[in-house]
C-alpha positions as CSV (number, residue, x, y, z in Angstrom):
1,M,0.0,0.0,0.0
2,S,2.9,2.3,0.5
3,D,3.4,2.5,-3.3
4,K,0.1,4.3,-3.6
5,G,0.8,6.8,-0.9
6,I,-1.0,5.0,2.0
7,R,1.1,3.6,4.8
8,P,-1.0,2.4,7.7
9,I,0.7,2.1,11.1
10,V,1.0,-1.3,12.7
11,S,-2.2,-1.2,14.7
12,E,-4.1,-0.1,11.6
13,Y,-2.9,-3.1,9.7
14,H,-4.2,-5.3,12.4
15,I,-7.6,-3.6,12.5
16,L,-7.9,-3.8,8.7
17,W,-6.9,-7.4,8.7
18,E,-9.4,-8.4,11.5
19,A,-12.2,-6.4,9.8
20,L,-11.6,-8.0,6.4
21,K,-11.4,-11.5,7.9
22,H,-14.7,-10.9,9.7
23,Y,-16.3,-9.8,6.4
24,E,-14.8,-12.8,4.7
25,A,-16.4,-15.1,7.2
26,K,-19.8,-13.3,6.8
27,L,-19.7,-13.6,3.0
28,D,-18.7,-17.3,3.2
29,K,-21.6,-18.0,5.5
30,M,-24.1,-16.0,3.3
31,S,-22.8,-17.8,0.2
32,S,-23.4,-21.2,1.8
33,M,-26.8,-20.3,3.1
34,T,-28.4,-18.8,0.0
35,I,-30.7,-20.9,-2.2
36,D,-30.5,-18.3,-5.0
37,E,-27.7,-19.3,-7.5
38,D,-27.3,-15.8,-8.7
39,Q,-26.8,-14.4,-5.2
40,E,-24.4,-17.2,-4.4
41,L,-22.3,-16.2,-7.5
42,I,-22.3,-12.6,-6.3
43,Y,-21.0,-13.6,-2.8
44,D,-18.4,-15.9,-4.4
45,E,-17.2,-13.1,-6.6
46,K,-16.9,-10.8,-3.6
47,L,-14.9,-13.5,-1.8
48,Q,-12.5,-13.8,-4.7
49,D,-12.0,-10.0,-4.8
50,L,-11.5,-10.0,-1.0
51,E,-8.9,-12.7,-1.3
52,G,-6.9,-10.3,-3.5
53,V,-7.3,-7.4,-1.1
54,L,-6.2,-9.7,1.8
55,N,-3.1,-10.8,-0.1
56,S,-2.2,-7.2,-1.0
57,L,-2.6,-6.2,2.7
58,K,-0.5,-9.1,3.8
59,I,2.3,-8.2,1.4
60,S,2.2,-4.5,2.4
61,A,2.4,-5.3,6.1
62,K,5.3,-7.5,5.4
63,D,7.1,-5.0,3.3
64,D,6.4,-2.0,5.5
65,Y,6.9,-3.5,9.0
66,G,7.9,-7.1,8.6
67,L,4.5,-8.1,10.0
68,E,3.1,-11.6,9.4
69,L,-0.7,-11.2,9.2
70,K,-2.6,-14.5,9.7
């Protein structure tokens, strides 16, 4: 994230990570509970997008502070 001018502090990385992981769990639950195939596809696409965001955040935390987000 620092390449784009944003460099969160350590605690902000942790807050973002926890919030995104919570959202991921919610989307996963909603995807598995829906009976509407179109809605399931929407949730699954959001999960894929979120995976990219989580990977980017993980890389940025590692590069900026040597943090290992799990």
